[in-house]
C-alpha positions in Angstrom: 84.2 -27.1 -206.7 81.3 -26.4 -209.1 78.7 -28.0 -211.3 78.1 -27.6 -215.3 74.7 -26.7 -217.1 73.6 -28.0 -220.8 70.3 -28.0 -222.6 69.0 -31.5 -223.7 66.6 -31.5 -226.8 63.6 -30.9 -225.3 64.6 -28.0 -223.8 65.0 -29.3 -220.2 68.1 -28.2 -217.9 70.8 -30.4 -217.9 72.7 -30.4 -214.9 76.3 -31.8 -214.4 77.8 -31.9 -210.9 80.9 -31.8 -208.9 81.5 -32.5 -205.7 80.9 -29.4 -202.6 81.4 -32.0 -199.8 82.8 -35.2 -198.7 79.9 -37.7 -198.4 80.2 -40.6 -200.7 77.1 -42.0 -200.9 75.0 -38.7 -200.8 76.4 -36.3 -203.5 77.4 -37.5 -206.9 81.4 -37.9 -207.2 81.7 -38.2 -210.8 80.3 -35.4 -213.3 77.1 -37.0 -214.4 73.5 -35.3 -215.9 70.7 -34.6 -213.9 67.6 -32.9 -215.8 65.9 -29.7 -213.8 63.3 -27.6 -215.2 61.5 -24.7 -213.5 58.1 -25.5 -212.3 55.6 -25.1 -215.9 53.2 -22.9 -213.9 56.3 -20.7 -212.5 58.1 -20.7 -215.3 55.0 -19.2 -217.6 54.6 -15.9 -214.7 57.7 -15.6 -215.1 57.6 -15.2 -218.8 54.7 -12.9 -219.1 55.9 -11.0 -216.6 53.3 -11.9 -213.8 55.8 -12.0 -211.0 59.7 -10.9 -211.0 61.6 -13.2 -209.6 62.5 -11.9 -206.3 58.7 -13.0 -205.1 58.6 -16.4 -207.2 56.7 -19.0 -205.0 59.9 -20.3 -203.1 61.3 -17.1 -201.6 60.7 -17.6 -197.5 59.6 -13.9 -195.9 60.6 -12.4 -193.7 63.8 -12.3 -194.0 64.5 -9.3 -191.3 61.7 -9.2 -188.0 61.2 -6.7 -185.4 58.9 -6.9 -182.3 56.3 -4.9 -182.6 56.1 -1.7 -180.7 53.5 -2.9 -178.2 55.2 -5.8 -176.7 58.4 -3.9 -177.2 57.4 -1.4 -174.7 56.1 -3.7 -172.7 59.1 -5.3 -172.5 61.2 -2.3 -171.3 58.2 -1.5 -169.1 58.8 -5.1 -166.9 62.4 -4.6 -166.7 61.0 -2.3 -163.6 63.7 -0.8 -161.3 66.4 -3.3 -162.1 69.5 -1.7 -163.2 69.8 -1.8 -166.6 73.7 -2.7 -166.9 72.9 -5.8 -165.1 70.1 -6.9 -166.9 71.8 -6.8 -170.2 75.2 -8.3 -168.5 73.0 -11.0 -167.2 71.2 -11.4 -170.3 74.3 -11.6 -172.7 75.4 -14.5 -170.5 72.4 -16.1 -170.7 72.1 -16.0 -174.3 75.8 -17.3 -174.5 75.4 -20.4 -172.2 71.8 -21.6 -174.0 74.0 -21.3 -177.5 76.7 -23.5 -175.8 74.6 -25.8 -174.2 74.3 -30.0 -174.9 71.8 -32.8 -173.8 72.4 -34.4 -171.3 74.9 -37.3 -172.3 73.7 -40.8 -172.2 74.6 -43.4 -170.2 76.4 -45.6 -173.7 78.4 -42.3 -174.2 79.3 -42.3 -170.2 80.5 -45.5 -170.7 82.3 -45.2 -173.9 84.3 -42.4 -172.5 85.1 -44.1 -168.9 86.4 -46.9 -171.3 88.3 -45.0 -172.9 89.7 -43.2 -170.2 90.7 -46.3 -168.2 93.0 -47.4 -171.3 94.9 -44.2 -170.9 95.0 -44.7 -167.0 96.4 -48.2 -167.6 99.2 -46.6 -169.7 100.3 -44.3 -166.6 98.9 -46.8 -164.0 99.0 -50.5 -164.8 97.4 -52.8 -163.2 100.3 -55.5 -162.9 102.0 -53.0 -160.7 99.4 -54.5 -158.0 101.2 -57.6 -157.7 103.9 -55.4 -156.4 102.4 -53.9 -153.4 101.3 -55.2 -150.6 98.0 -55.1 -149.1 97.5 -51.4 -147.8 100.1 -50.1 -150.4 97.5 -51.8 -152.9 94.4 -50.2 -151.9 95.7 -47.0 -151.5 97.0 -47.4 -154.7 93.5 -48.3 -156.2 91.8 -45.8 -154.8 94.3 -42.9 -156.2 93.9 -44.6 -159.9 89.9 -44.6 -159.1 90.0 -40.6 -158.4 92.1 -40.2 -161.6 89.6 -42.1 -163.8 86.5 -40.3 -162.3 88.5 -36.9 -162.4 89.2 -37.2 -166.6 85.5 -39.0 -166.8 84.6 -35.2 -164.9 86.0 -33.2 -167.2 85.2 -34.1 -170.6 81.6 -34.8 -169.6 79.3 -32.5 -170.3 77.8 -31.1 -166.9 74.1 -30.9 -167.8 71.8 -29.3 -165.5 68.2 -28.0 -166.1 68.2 -24.4 -166.0 65.9 -22.9 -163.1 64.0 -19.5 -164.0 63.3 -17.6 -161.0 61.7 -13.9 -161.1 64.8 -12.2 -162.2 65.9 -14.7 -164.4 62.5 -14.9 -166.4 63.3 -11.0 -167.2 66.6 -11.8 -167.8 65.3 -14.2 -170.4 62.6 -11.8 -171.3 65.2 -9.5 -172.4 68.2 -11.3 -174.0 65.7 -14.2 -176.0 62.2 -12.4 -177.1 63.3 -10.6 -179.7 65.2 -13.6 -181.4 63.0 -16.4 -180.4 60.2 -14.3 -182.0 61.7 -13.8 -184.7 62.5 -17.3 -185.7 59.1 -18.3 -184.7 57.4 -15.3 -187.1 59.5 -16.7 -189.9 58.8 -20.2 -189.1 54.9 -19.7 -188.8 54.6 -17.5 -191.7 56.1 -20.4 -194.1 53.7 -22.5 -192.6 51.0 -20.3 -193.8 52.1 -19.3 -197.1 52.7 -23.2 -197.9 49.1 -24.2 -196.4 46.5 -20.8 -197.3 43.0 -23.0 -196.4 45.1 -23.9 -192.2 43.3 -22.1 -190.2 44.2 -22.9 -186.3 41.4 -23.0 -183.8 43.5 -24.1 -181.2 47.1 -23.3 -180.1 49.4 -25.7 -177.7 52.3 -24.7 -176.4 55.3 -26.8 -174.6 57.8 -25.1 -172.8 56.3 -21.4 -173.8 58.5 -19.4 -171.9 57.2 -15.8 -172.1 55.0 -16.1 -174.9 56.6 -15.5 -178.0 55.9 -18.5 -180.1 52.2 -16.5 -179.2 52.7 -13.9 -179.8 53.9 -14.9 -183.4 50.9 -17.0 -183.8 48.4 -14.5 -183.2 50.1 -12.3 -185.5 49.1 -14.7 -188.1 45.9 -16.4 -187.2 44.8 -14.2 -184.0 41.3 -13.9 -186.3 40.7 -17.8 -186.4 42.5 -19.0 -183.0 39.8 -19.5 -180.3 41.9 -20.9 -177.7 46.3 -20.7 -176.2 47.4 -22.9 -174.1 50.9 -22.2 -172.4 52.5 -25.0 -170.5 55.6 -24.6 -168.6 57.4 -25.3 -166.0 58.3 -22.4 -164.1 55.4 -20.6 -162.4 57.3 -17.2 -163.0 57.4 -17.6 -166.7 53.5 -18.4 -166.8 53.4 -15.2 -164.9 55.6 -13.1 -166.2 54.3 -14.1 -169.9 50.6 -12.9 -168.5 51.7 -9.8 -167.5 53.3 -9.2 -171.1 49.8 -9.5 -172.5 48.4 -7.2 -169.7 50.8 -4.6 -171.6 53.1 -4.5 -167.9 50.0 -3.5 -165.9 48.6 -6.4 -163.4 44.8 -6.3 -163.4 44.5 -5.0 -166.9 42.9 -7.8 -169.3 44.3 -9.5 -171.2 44.3 -8.8 -175.0 44.0 -12.2 -176.2 40.6 -14.5 -175.7 40.8 -17.5 -173.7 44.8 -17.8 -172.9 45.7 -20.6 -170.6 48.7 -21.5 -168.4 49.9 -25.0 -166.5 53.2 -25.9 -165.3 52.8 -29.6 -166.5 51.0 -31.3 -169.7 47.5 -32.2 -169.1 46.4 -35.5 -168.7 43.5 -35.1 -171.0 43.2 -35.5 -174.5 42.0 -32.6 -176.0 43.1 -32.2 -179.7 44.8 -28.6 -181.0 45.3 -27.4 -184.4 49.3 -26.0 -184.2 51.5 -27.7 -181.3 54.4 -25.9 -180.9 57.8 -27.4 -178.7 60.2 -24.0 -178.9 63.9 -24.1 -177.4 63.1 -26.4 -175.1 64.3 -30.3 -175.8 67.7 -29.1 -174.5 65.6 -28.4 -171.3 64.9 -32.6 -170.7 66.5 -34.7 -168.5 67.1 -37.9 -171.5 66.1 -39.2 -174.5 63.8 -41.1 -173.1 61.9 -38.2 -171.6 62.2 -36.3 -174.8 60.1 -39.5 -176.6 57.5 -39.6 -174.0 57.0 -35.7 -174.1 57.2 -35.8 -178.1 54.4 -38.7 -178.4 52.1 -36.7 -175.8 52.3 -33.7 -177.9 51.8 -35.6 -181.1 48.8 -37.1 -179.3 47.2 -33.7 -179.1 48.2 -32.6 -182.8 45.2 -32.8 -185.1 46.9 -30.7 -187.9 50.6 -29.2 -187.8 53.7 -29.6 -185.1 56.2 -27.1 -185.5 59.4 -27.9 -183.6 62.7 -25.6 -182.8 65.9 -25.0 -181.4 69.4 -23.3 -181.5 71.0 -23.8 -185.0 73.9 -25.4 -183.3 75.3 -29.1 -184.2 73.6 -30.0 -181.2 70.4 -28.4 -181.6 70.1 -29.5 -185.1 70.8 -33.3 -183.7 67.9 -32.9 -181.2 65.1 -31.5 -183.9 66.3 -34.1 -186.2 66.3 -36.7 -183.3 62.9 -35.8 -182.8 61.5 -36.0 -186.3 62.8 -39.3 -187.0 60.5 -40.2 -183.9 57.6 -39.1 -185.0 57.8 -40.2 -188.7 58.5 -43.9 -187.6 56.0 -46.0 -189.2 55.1 -47.4 -185.4 54.4 -44.3 -184.3 50.3 -44.0 -184.6 49.1 -41.5 -186.6 52.4 -40.9 -189.0 52.8 -38.0 -190.7 54.9 -36.1 -193.2 57.7 -33.1 -192.9 56.5 -30.2 -194.5 59.6 -28.1 -194.0 62.4 -27.1 -193.9 63.2 -31.2 -195.8 61.8 -32.1 -199.4 61.8 -35.2 -198.1 60.8 -37.9 -195.3 64.8 -39.4 -194.5 67.3 -39.3 -192.9 68.6 -35.3 -193.0 71.7 -35.6 -195.0 73.9 -33.1 -193.0 73.6 -35.1 -190.4 74.1 -39.0 -191.8 77.4 -37.8 -192.2 79.1 -38.5 -189.2 82.5 -36.5 -190.5 80.9 -34.1 -191.3 80.4 -31.3 -188.1 78.1 -28.8 -190.0 74.4 -28.4 -188.8 71.2 -28.3 -190.5 70.2 -24.8 -189.9 68.7 -22.0 -191.2 69.7 -17.7 -190.4 67.1 -14.8 -189.1 68.0 -11.2 -188.5 66.2 -9.4 -185.6 66.1 -6.1 -183.9 66.9 -6.9 -180.3 65.5 -5.2 -177.1 67.4 -1.8 -176.7 67.0 -0.9 -173.4 69.6 1.9 -173.2 71.4 4.2 -175.9 74.3 2.3 -175.6 72.5 -1.3 -176.0 73.4 -3.5 -178.9 73.2 -2.4 -182.7 69.9 -2.3 -184.5 70.0 -5.9 -186.2 71.6 -9.2 -185.2 71.2 -12.3 -186.7 70.8 -16.4 -185.1 70.8 -19.2 -186.8 68.0 -21.8 -186.0 66.8 -25.6 -186.6 63.3 -26.6 -187.4 60.7 -29.1 -188.4 57.6 -28.6 -189.4 55.5 -32.0 -189.0 52.2 -32.4 -190.5 49.7 -35.1 -188.8 48.8 -37.0 -192.2 49.8 -36.9 -195.9 50.8 -33.3 -197.3 49.1 -32.1 -200.2 51.4 -29.2 -201.0 52.1 -29.8 -204.6 55.6 -27.6 -204.4 56.8 -30.3 -200.5 59.8 -31.3 -203.4 61.2 -28.0 -204.6 64.8 -28.2 -203.3 65.9 -25.9 -200.2 69.0 -23.7 -200.3 70.9 -25.0 -197.3 73.3 -22.4 -196.9 74.4 -18.7 -198.6 74.2 -18.2 -202.0 77.0 -17.2 -203.4 76.4 -14.9 -206.5 79.3 -14.2 -208.8 79.9 -12.6 -211.8 77.5 -14.3 -214.6 76.7 -17.2 -212.6 75.1 -18.4 -209.0 76.2 -21.2 -206.7 73.0 -22.7 -204.7 73.9 -25.6 -202.1 70.6 -27.9 -202.5 68.8 -30.3 -200.0 66.8 -32.5 -202.7 63.5 -34.6 -202.4 66.1 -37.3 -202.7 67.7 -37.3 -199.7 71.2 -36.0 -201.0 72.9 -32.7 -201.0 73.2 -31.5 -204.5 75.4 -28.4 -205.3 74.1 -26.5 -208.4 75.6 -23.3 -210.7 73.1 -21.3 -212.5 74.3 -19.0 -215.3 71.7 -17.8 -217.7 73.3 -19.1 -220.9 73.0 -22.8 -219.5 69.6 -22.8 -218.0 67.8 -20.0 -219.2 67.0 -16.4 -217.9 63.9 -17.5 -215.5 65.9 -20.2 -213.3 69.2 -18.4 -213.3 67.6 -15.1 -212.2 65.1 -16.9 -209.7 68.2 -18.5 -208.5 70.1 -15.4 -207.8 67.5 -13.7 -205.8 66.9 -16.5 -203.5 68.7 -16.8 -200.1 69.5 -19.3 -197.4 66.4 -20.8 -196.6 64.5 -20.3 -200.3 63.4 -23.1 -202.3 64.0 -23.1 -205.9 60.7 -23.7 -207.7 62.1 -26.9 -210.0 62.5 -30.6 -209.7 65.9 -32.2 -210.3 66.3 -35.6 -212.1 67.9 -38.6 -211.5 71.9 -38.5 -211.8 73.3 -40.9 -214.9 75.2 -44.2 -214.3 78.9 -44.4 -214.2 78.5 -46.1 -217.8 76.3 -43.3 -219.3 78.6 -40.9 -217.9 81.6 -41.9 -219.7 80.1 -42.0 -222.8 79.0 -38.1 -222.7 82.3 -37.0 -221.1 83.7 -36.2 -225.0 81.3 -34.5 -225.7 80.8 -32.5 -222.9 84.6 -31.6 -222.8 83.8 -30.4 -226.2 81.6 -27.7 -225.2 83.9 -26.6 -222.6 86.4 -26.0 -224.7 
């Protein structure tokens, strides 16, 4: 399915979209005109060749991330005498387990499943049969029935448990996860740096800091400005390994960064931090109430930006958006706004349609850690979900630019972009040079999944206006 473009009398791009997903209230199901225009400043730069299309301001870099050599060498060093094959095998198993995780089921979810199971069991073991049994037989039959219900409930309920990291497990985590988590956080924080060039954080707070991947990425970007790094992880072994990595794997060596602190629990004091991160941690919290309590605690500590990152699975995407919506609620003190990835503060259109199981996620390419010659390839990819929230209002004039939420389909003489718009809708757009100009077409053609398009989309026409314009559109197509 696609869209058609025309130019109106003012020279603006006019878009006639067609449906590319199923949600009736999120997408236009009929051909309608939507005005669109490249931002004037961007258009002027493109026409003067001041910038090339592949470097337009909506491009998000980097697309491929490698661990700094010093970190890579340190991670290899900390493996020590552990058998490399075993560490690699266990890190692969851990990765698969993390990517398949669900959050703990809520009590209402368990009760709903149990109600459906009871209905099933009633068909096989109807309660009416009790009247035909003796008291002893009825008690035995009831026990058998309860066992059957509990068995089915156990089989259909996700058995959540917190992952416990000892010394060896922390090393396995570092080998299997450090490269990809560093890549994700480097891309997310780089976008923050590009979008707000005035932001120079003095303090950094990471809840669920693990082996320190967020700290590595933040120090790469703001080493000169960050004066304090505060890391919280409930695993003492994780904290010790994180510190050892900063010491290049050599105990008693001075840490390269200044003022790095580690704790196992959230501090009670209300110190404010410019940059607060909670990355790959929401799955480790016992229930929704605990997630909200911790998020609110972190939000109160935030005095700038808060970054939330999770696996790019459906469940991970749901947790990120649950956190985002909770913190943007009107009754949460010191409300904020979304900087990325959403060009709006509305409900995620991906998750609003319960029939659509597609997560809101993005992709990053990274170089995995190589411990042996038969290790994995030099290039792997990972999907992630994220949100960057600003405490207070956002002054970024480009915030409303639509975000590309799936891979761009580059075809002969046209490119198809699936976008999330400032109105909280998903919109498919087909760009061609003949319909809306070389500059806009070139920008769309070189933009990729996760990039933004420097243009504004208008409001669809009503069905009545659409009916009047259809004959002219069909004539133009002919």
